[in-house]
N, CA, C and O atoms as a GROMACS GRO file, in nm:
protein
  388
    1MET      N    1   1.130  -0.363  -1.039
    1MET     CA    2   1.037  -0.250  -1.090
    1MET      C    3   0.881  -0.320  -1.083
    1MET      O    4   0.890  -0.443  -1.081
    2TYR      N    5   0.759  -0.277  -1.080
    2TYR     CA    6   0.633  -0.303  -1.060
    2TYR      C    7   0.582  -0.237  -1.147
    2TYR      O    8   0.568  -0.124  -1.101
    3GLU      N    9   0.533  -0.242  -1.283
    3GLU     CA   10   0.472  -0.162  -1.382
    3GLU      C   11   0.332  -0.154  -1.377
    3GLU      O   12   0.284  -0.267  -1.387
    4LEU      N   13   0.245  -0.065  -1.366
    4LEU     CA   14   0.092  -0.030  -1.390
    4LEU      C   15   0.072   0.043  -1.484
    4LEU      O   16   0.166   0.104  -1.535
    5LYS      N   17  -0.056   0.054  -1.529
    5LYS     CA   18  -0.093   0.144  -1.621
    5LYS      C   19  -0.041   0.300  -1.627
    5LYS      O   20   0.009   0.366  -1.718
    6SER      N   21  -0.074   0.329  -1.494
    6SER     CA   22  -0.020   0.499  -1.449
    6SER      C   23   0.072   0.495  -1.392
    6SER      O   24   0.104   0.606  -1.350
    7LEU      N   25   0.138   0.417  -1.366
    7LEU     CA   26   0.266   0.429  -1.288
    7LEU      C   27   0.340   0.305  -1.270
    7LEU      O   28   0.301   0.191  -1.296
    8THR      N   29   0.481   0.352  -1.209
    8THR     CA   30   0.582   0.268  -1.197
    8THR      C   31   0.603   0.219  -1.042
    8THR      O   32   0.624   0.312  -0.964
    9ILE      N   33   0.602   0.112  -0.996
    9ILE     CA   34   0.686   0.111  -0.850
    9ILE      C   35   0.823   0.080  -0.840
    9ILE      O   36   0.856  -0.028  -0.890
   10ASP      N   37   0.919   0.155  -0.784
   10ASP     CA   38   1.023   0.119  -0.788
   10ASP      C   39   1.060   0.059  -0.623
   10ASP      O   40   1.074   0.138  -0.529
   11PHE      N   41   1.071  -0.093  -0.605
   11PHE     CA   42   1.088  -0.135  -0.483
   11PHE      C   43   1.215  -0.087  -0.405
   11PHE      O   44   1.220  -0.078  -0.282
   12GLN      N   45   1.348  -0.050  -0.517
   12GLN     CA   46   1.469  -0.037  -0.450
   12GLN      C   47   1.463   0.102  -0.416
   12GLN      O   48   1.541   0.134  -0.326
   13GLN      N   49   1.400   0.186  -0.458
   13GLN     CA   50   1.418   0.342  -0.450
   13GLN      C   51   1.294   0.370  -0.358
   13GLN      O   52   1.265   0.489  -0.342
   14MET      N   53   1.232   0.293  -0.308
   14MET     CA   54   1.106   0.283  -0.255
   14MET      C   55   0.993   0.435  -0.296
   14MET      O   56   0.944   0.523  -0.225
   15SER      N   57   0.989   0.409  -0.423
   15SER     CA   58   0.934   0.536  -0.525
   15SER      C   59   0.826   0.493  -0.579
   15SER      O   60   0.793   0.374  -0.580
   16LEU      N   61   0.749   0.605  -0.639
   16LEU     CA   62   0.647   0.567  -0.761
   16LEU      C   63   0.698   0.653  -0.884
   16LEU      O   64   0.786   0.736  -0.861
   17ILE      N   65   0.664   0.642  -0.975
   17ILE     CA   66   0.692   0.725  -1.105
   17ILE      C   67   0.596   0.708  -1.169
   17ILE      O   68   0.555   0.603  -1.216
   18LEU      N   69   0.540   0.835  -1.177
   18LEU     CA   70   0.377   0.854  -1.281
   18LEU      C   71   0.457   0.881  -1.415
   18LEU      O   72   0.562   0.937  -1.448
   19LYS      N   73   0.355   0.813  -1.476
   19LYS     CA   74   0.352   0.790  -1.657
   19LYS      C   75   0.419   0.939  -1.703
   19LYS      O   76   0.488   0.939  -1.805
   20ASN      N   77   0.396   1.082  -1.621
   20ASN     CA   78   0.429   1.210  -1.650
   20ASN      C   79   0.581   1.194  -1.642
   20ASN      O   80   0.643   1.271  -1.715
   21GLY      N   81   0.658   1.103  -1.564
   21GLY     CA   82   0.787   1.114  -1.498
   21GLY      C   83   0.778   1.187  -1.371
   21GLY      O   84   0.881   1.230  -1.320
   22GLU      N   85   0.668   1.204  -1.317
   22GLU     CA   86   0.690   1.274  -1.183
   22GLU      C   87   0.712   1.163  -1.088
   22GLU      O   88   0.646   1.059  -1.091
   23LYS      N   89   0.822   1.195  -0.989
   23LYS     CA   90   0.866   1.085  -0.890
   23LYS      C   91   0.811   1.101  -0.741
   23LYS      O   92   0.842   1.194  -0.666
   24LYS      N   93   0.740   1.014  -0.716
   24LYS     CA   94   0.715   1.042  -0.542
   24LYS      C   95   0.752   0.942  -0.488
   24LYS      O   96   0.733   0.828  -0.530
   25GLN      N   97   0.834   0.984  -0.347
   25GLN     CA   98   0.877   0.929  -0.248
   25GLN      C   99   0.773   0.883  -0.137
   25GLN      O  100   0.695   0.963  -0.085
   26LEU      N  101   0.779   0.744  -0.102
   26LEU     CA  102   0.712   0.730   0.013
   26LEU      C  103   0.771   0.708   0.148
   26LEU      O  104   0.879   0.651   0.163
   27GLY      N  105   0.708   0.750   0.235
   27GLY     CA  106   0.774   0.669   0.373
   27GLY      C  107   0.815   0.569   0.401
   27GLY      O  108   0.774   0.490   0.318
   28LEU      N  109   0.893   0.506   0.492
   28LEU     CA  110   0.934   0.350   0.496
   28LEU      C  111   0.808   0.264   0.537
   28LEU      O  112   0.778   0.160   0.478
   29LYS      N  113   0.738   0.315   0.640
   29LYS     CA  114   0.608   0.204   0.650
   29LYS      C  115   0.496   0.232   0.573
   29LYS      O  116   0.411   0.143   0.562
   30ASP      N  117   0.479   0.337   0.518
   30ASP     CA  118   0.376   0.327   0.366
   30ASP      C  119   0.433   0.221   0.298
   30ASP      O  120   0.375   0.113   0.285
   31PHE      N  121   0.564   0.250   0.247
   31PHE     CA  122   0.614   0.160   0.137
   31PHE      C  123   0.603   0.013   0.179
   31PHE      O  124   0.577  -0.068   0.090
   32LYS      N  125   0.617  -0.024   0.284
   32LYS     CA  126   0.627  -0.184   0.353
   32LYS      C  127   0.498  -0.221   0.351
   32LYS      O  128   0.477  -0.340   0.330
   33VAL      N  129   0.383  -0.133   0.370
   33VAL     CA  130   0.225  -0.186   0.359
   33VAL      C  131   0.196  -0.196   0.231
   33VAL      O  132   0.111  -0.279   0.199
   34LEU      N  133   0.267  -0.106   0.118
   34LEU     CA  134   0.223  -0.141  -0.032
   34LEU      C  135   0.286  -0.237  -0.074
   34LEU      O  136   0.229  -0.313  -0.152
   35GLN      N  137   0.441  -0.264  -0.029
   35GLN     CA  138   0.465  -0.400  -0.069
   35GLN      C  139   0.399  -0.494  -0.038
   35GLN      O  140   0.366  -0.569  -0.129
   36LEU      N  141   0.357  -0.527   0.098
   36LEU     CA  142   0.275  -0.641   0.164
   36LEU      C  143   0.174  -0.675   0.046
   36LEU      O  144   0.165  -0.777  -0.023
   37LEU      N  145   0.103  -0.561   0.045
   37LEU     CA  146  -0.057  -0.564  -0.038
   37LEU      C  147  -0.010  -0.625  -0.157
   37LEU      O  148  -0.067  -0.727  -0.195
   38ILE      N  149   0.090  -0.579  -0.226
   38ILE     CA  150   0.118  -0.658  -0.352
   38ILE      C  151   0.184  -0.793  -0.350
   38ILE      O  152   0.162  -0.878  -0.437
   39ASP      N  153   0.279  -0.814  -0.233
   39ASP     CA  154   0.310  -0.964  -0.240
   39ASP      C  155   0.196  -1.064  -0.212
   39ASP      O  156   0.179  -1.171  -0.271
   40LYS      N  157   0.129  -1.016  -0.123
   40LYS     CA  158  -0.002  -1.091  -0.064
   40LYS      C  159  -0.126  -1.118  -0.156
   40LYS      O  160  -0.217  -1.192  -0.119
   41SER      N  161  -0.125  -1.050  -0.284
   41SER     CA  162  -0.252  -1.029  -0.371
   41SER      C  163  -0.230  -1.133  -0.424
   41SER      O  164  -0.121  -1.178  -0.462
   42PRO      N  165  -0.400  -1.207  -0.437
   42PRO     CA  166  -0.523  -1.165  -0.430
   42PRO      C  167  -0.562  -1.146  -0.284
   42PRO      O  168  -0.670  -1.090  -0.265
   43GLU      N  169  -0.494  -1.183  -0.181
   43GLU     CA  170  -0.554  -1.220  -0.042
   43GLU      C  171  -0.564  -1.080   0.014
   43GLU      O  172  -0.488  -0.983   0.004
   44VAL      N  173  -0.702  -1.100   0.090
   44VAL     CA  174  -0.719  -0.962   0.167
   44VAL      C  175  -0.684  -0.985   0.297
   44VAL      O  176  -0.714  -1.082   0.367
   45LEU      N  177  -0.608  -0.873   0.328
   45LEU     CA  178  -0.519  -0.861   0.452
   45LEU      C  179  -0.582  -0.771   0.560
   45LEU      O  180  -0.588  -0.649   0.545
   46SER      N  181  -0.635  -0.844   0.687
   46SER     CA  182  -0.665  -0.757   0.814
   46SER      C  183  -0.590  -0.635   0.852
   46SER      O  184  -0.467  -0.639   0.847
   47ARG      N  185  -0.651  -0.524   0.891
   47ARG     CA  186  -0.578  -0.454   0.965
   47ARG      C  187  -0.465  -0.479   1.074
   47ARG      O  188  -0.371  -0.405   1.103
   48ASP      N  189  -0.503  -0.617   1.132
   48ASP     CA  190  -0.435  -0.652   1.263
   48ASP      C  191  -0.304  -0.728   1.175
   48ASP      O  192  -0.188  -0.708   1.211
   49GLU      N  193  -0.329  -0.797   1.086
   49GLU     CA  194  -0.210  -0.858   1.030
   49GLU      C  195  -0.119  -0.757   0.934
   49GLU      O  196  -0.012  -0.809   0.902
   50ILE      N  197  -0.141  -0.627   0.885
   50ILE     CA  198  -0.089  -0.536   0.831
   50ILE      C  199  -0.010  -0.466   0.980
   50ILE      O  200   0.109  -0.431   0.980
   51LEU      N  201  -0.067  -0.459   1.055
   51LEU     CA  202  -0.030  -0.423   1.200
   51LEU      C  203   0.112  -0.482   1.235
   51LEU      O  204   0.220  -0.424   1.242
   52ASN      N  205   0.073  -0.638   1.256
   52ASN     CA  206   0.165  -0.706   1.312
   52ASN      C  207   0.288  -0.717   1.199
   52ASN      O  208   0.398  -0.685   1.246
   53LYS      N  209   0.288  -0.749   1.084
   53LYS     CA  210   0.396  -0.742   1.000
   53LYS      C  211   0.478  -0.624   0.924
   53LYS      O  212   0.587  -0.639   0.869
   54VAL      N  213   0.403  -0.505   0.932
   54VAL     CA  214   0.474  -0.397   0.942
   54VAL      C  215   0.506  -0.303   1.078
   54VAL      O  216   0.617  -0.248   1.080
   55TRP      N  217   0.436  -0.286   1.166
   55TRP     CA  218   0.493  -0.231   1.271
   55TRP      C  219   0.553  -0.301   1.398
   55TRP      O  220   0.620  -0.252   1.490
   56GLY      N  221   0.502  -0.454   1.374
   56GLY     CA  222   0.558  -0.549   1.507
   56GLY      C  223   0.456  -0.533   1.588
   56GLY      O  224   0.377  -0.438   1.592
   57GLU      N  225   0.458  -0.647   1.667
   57GLU     CA  226   0.407  -0.692   1.789
   57GLU      C  227   0.424  -0.638   1.914
   57GLU      O  228   0.358  -0.646   2.018
   58ASP      N  229   0.543  -0.573   1.880
   58ASP     CA  230   0.608  -0.499   2.021
   58ASP      C  231   0.603  -0.340   2.042
   58ASP      O  232   0.642  -0.273   2.137
   59GLN      N  233   0.537  -0.298   1.909
   59GLN     CA  234   0.462  -0.145   1.910
   59GLN      C  235   0.303  -0.152   1.908
   59GLN      O  236   0.226  -0.239   1.869
   60PHE      N  237   0.280  -0.020   1.968
   60PHE     CA  238   0.119  -0.037   1.983
   60PHE      C  239   0.064   0.092   1.895
   60PHE      O  240   0.033   0.197   1.951
   61PRO      N  241   0.055   0.071   1.745
   61PRO     CA  242  -0.027   0.138   1.672
   61PRO      C  243  -0.175   0.094   1.707
   61PRO      O  244  -0.205  -0.006   1.771
   62THR      N  245  -0.250   0.176   1.659
   62THR     CA  246  -0.415   0.148   1.650
   62THR      C  247  -0.442   0.083   1.486
   62THR      O  248  -0.361   0.069   1.394
   63SER      N  249  -0.544   0.061   1.490
   63SER     CA  250  -0.608  -0.008   1.357
   63SER      C  251  -0.623   0.149   1.264
   63SER      O  252  -0.621   0.150   1.140
   64ARG      N  253  -0.639   0.272   1.347
   64ARG     CA  254  -0.649   0.397   1.260
   64ARG      C  255  -0.501   0.447   1.209
   64ARG      O  256  -0.497   0.553   1.147
   65THR      N  257  -0.349   0.358   1.239
   65THR     CA  258  -0.279   0.387   1.185
   65THR      C  259  -0.261   0.310   1.038
   65THR      O  260  -0.192   0.353   0.945
   66VAL      N  261  -0.308   0.237   1.037
   66VAL     CA  262  -0.351   0.160   0.907
   66VAL      C  263  -0.436   0.239   0.816
   66VAL      O  264  -0.416   0.272   0.699
   67ASP      N  265  -0.523   0.261   0.884
   67ASP     CA  266  -0.625   0.363   0.740
   67ASP      C  267  -0.536   0.488   0.746
   67ASP      O  268  -0.514   0.527   0.632
   68ASN      N  269  -0.499   0.536   0.807
   68ASN     CA  270  -0.404   0.675   0.773
   68ASN      C  271  -0.315   0.632   0.657
   68ASN      O  272  -0.326   0.688   0.548
   69CYS      N  273  -0.220   0.526   0.678
   69CYS     CA  274  -0.115   0.463   0.600
   69CYS      C  275  -0.192   0.431   0.448
   69CYS      O  276  -0.130   0.439   0.342
   70ILE      N  277  -0.324   0.395   0.456
   70ILE     CA  278  -0.386   0.348   0.342
   70ILE      C  279  -0.431   0.501   0.253
   70ILE      O  280  -0.412   0.535   0.136
   71LEU      N  281  -0.482   0.556   0.345
   71LEU     CA  282  -0.517   0.672   0.272
   71LEU      C  283  -0.438   0.767   0.219
   71LEU      O  284  -0.477   0.846   0.133
   72ARG      N  285  -0.284   0.764   0.281
   72ARG     CA  286  -0.184   0.818   0.206
   72ARG      C  287  -0.151   0.749   0.086
   72ARG      O  288  -0.128   0.815  -0.015
   73LEU      N  289  -0.145   0.604   0.083
   73LEU     CA  290  -0.092   0.538  -0.045
   73LEU      C  291  -0.183   0.574  -0.134
   73LEU      O  292  -0.143   0.611  -0.244
   74ARG      N  293  -0.341   0.570  -0.101
   74ARG     CA  294  -0.445   0.577  -0.235
   74ARG      C  295  -0.420   0.718  -0.277
   74ARG      O  296  -0.425   0.727  -0.400
   75GLN      N  297  -0.389   0.850  -0.206
   75GLN     CA  298  -0.339   0.965  -0.231
   75GLN      C  299  -0.218   0.976  -0.361
   75GLN      O  300  -0.221   1.038  -0.467
   76ALA      N  301  -0.118   0.888  -0.300
   76ALA     CA  302   0.007   0.899  -0.367
   76ALA      C  303   0.022   0.813  -0.535
   76ALA      O  304   0.098   0.839  -0.628
   77LEU      N  305  -0.081   0.710  -0.524
   77LEU     CA  306  -0.101   0.603  -0.634
   77LEU      C  307  -0.210   0.665  -0.734
   77LEU      O  308  -0.214   0.635  -0.853
   78GLY      N  309  -0.285   0.743  -0.682
   78GLY     CA  310  -0.378   0.833  -0.755
   78GLY      C  311  -0.468   0.732  -0.859
   78GLY      O  312  -0.488   0.756  -0.978
   79GLY      N  313  -0.516   0.614  -0.783
   79GLY     CA  314  -0.603   0.518  -0.846
   79GLY      C  315  -0.692   0.452  -0.727
   79GLY      O  316  -0.707   0.492  -0.611
   80ASP      N  317  -0.746   0.338  -0.794
   80ASP     CA  318  -0.824   0.273  -0.689
   80ASP      C  319  -0.726   0.128  -0.693
   80ASP      O  320  -0.781   0.020  -0.712
   81TYR      N  321  -0.627   0.136  -0.679
   81TYR     CA  322  -0.533  -0.001  -0.663
   81TYR      C  323  -0.546  -0.046  -0.531
   81TYR      O  324  -0.500  -0.159  -0.514
   82ILE      N  325  -0.601   0.015  -0.420
   82ILE     CA  326  -0.631  -0.074  -0.286
   82ILE      C  327  -0.778  -0.071  -0.255
   82ILE      O  328  -0.838   0.037  -0.254
   83LYS      N  329  -0.837  -0.179  -0.231
   83LYS     CA  330  -0.959  -0.185  -0.226
   83LYS      C  331  -1.004  -0.236  -0.083
   83LYS      O  332  -0.962  -0.347  -0.050
   84SER      N  333  -1.083  -0.167   0.003
   84SER     CA  334  -1.135  -0.180   0.105
   84SER      C  335  -1.242  -0.298   0.092
   84SER      O  336  -1.319  -0.306  -0.004
   85ILE      N  337  -1.239  -0.386   0.192
   85ILE     CA  338  -1.332  -0.506   0.205
   85ILE      C  339  -1.382  -0.467   0.324
   85ILE      O  340  -1.308  -0.464   0.422
   86ARG      N  341  -1.506  -0.436   0.333
   86ARG     CA  342  -1.567  -0.399   0.455
   86ARG      C  343  -1.572  -0.528   0.542
   86ARG      O  344  -1.599  -0.641   0.499
   87ALA      N  345  -1.539  -0.490   0.684
   87ALA     CA  346  -1.533  -0.558   0.822
   87ALA      C  347  -1.421  -0.655   0.769
   87ALA      O  348  -1.427  -0.760   0.832
   88VAL      N  349  -1.324  -0.656   0.678
   88VAL     CA  350  -1.221  -0.737   0.691
   88VAL      C  351  -1.069  -0.691   0.654
   88VAL      O  352  -0.970  -0.747   0.700
   89GLY      N  353  -1.066  -0.590   0.572
   89GLY     CA  354  -0.928  -0.521   0.549
   89GLY      C  355  -0.919  -0.470   0.416
   89GLY      O  356  -1.011  -0.414   0.357
   90TYR      N  357  -0.775  -0.497   0.362
   90TYR     CA  358  -0.767  -0.430   0.238
   90TYR      C  359  -0.695  -0.535   0.130
   90TYR      O  360  -0.631  -0.638   0.154
   91GLN      N  361  -0.718  -0.491   0.037
   91GLN     CA  362  -0.666  -0.620  -0.093
   91GLN      C  363  -0.628  -0.479  -0.204
   91GLN      O  364  -0.678  -0.367  -0.216
   92TRP      N  365  -0.505  -0.556  -0.278
   92TRP     CA  366  -0.453  -0.467  -0.363
   92TRP      C  367  -0.520  -0.545  -0.503
   92TRP      O  368  -0.541  -0.666  -0.511
   93GLN      N  369  -0.543  -0.462  -0.592
   93GLN     CA  370  -0.574  -0.461  -0.711
   93GLN      C  371  -0.502  -0.442  -0.836
   93GLN      O  372  -0.462  -0.328  -0.861
   94GLU      N  373  -0.481  -0.532  -0.913
   94GLU     CA  374  -0.350  -0.510  -1.002
   94GLU      C  375  -0.408  -0.355  -1.095
   94GLU      O  376  -0.338  -0.253  -1.091
   95GLU      N  377  -0.492  -0.357  -1.144
   95GLU     CA  378  -0.543  -0.246  -1.207
   95GLU      C  379  -0.639  -0.150  -1.167
   95GLU      O  380  -0.743  -0.214  -1.152
   96SER      N  381  -0.658  -0.042  -1.145
   96SER     CA  382  -0.759   0.031  -1.103
   96SER      C  383  -0.917  -0.007  -1.208
   96SER      O  384  -0.930  -0.006  -1.330
   97GLU      N  385  -1.010  -0.034  -1.104
   97GLU     CA  386  -1.153   0.000  -1.212
   97GLU      C  387  -1.207   0.111  -1.240
   97GLU      O  388  -1.304   0.114  -1.315
   0.00000   0.00000   0.00000
C-alpha cells in the first residue's frame, strides 16, 4: 500500500482507493507504468525508457502509447501526481501541487 493525501495505491490488487472509499481498477500496463514512476521517483523517465521497461523491446508500441497511458493514469489519480518534463519525459510527484 502506498498512501497519499487523496488516495491509496494497492499494489497487490492493482487498484486505487480514493478517500471516499471508491475503488478504481487499473489495466496491467497502466499499473506497471504507475509503479515504475513511483519506484524511480524522483528520477525523470523518458518515453523510451518507459516503453522498454513496461512493453519490452520485442513489442512495437509508439511514444503515443505512453502518452495515452499517462493520460489514463492522470484521470484515474485525479491529481497532478505525474509531471511532464518538456522534451524529456515524466516524473512522479509525491503530492500534487
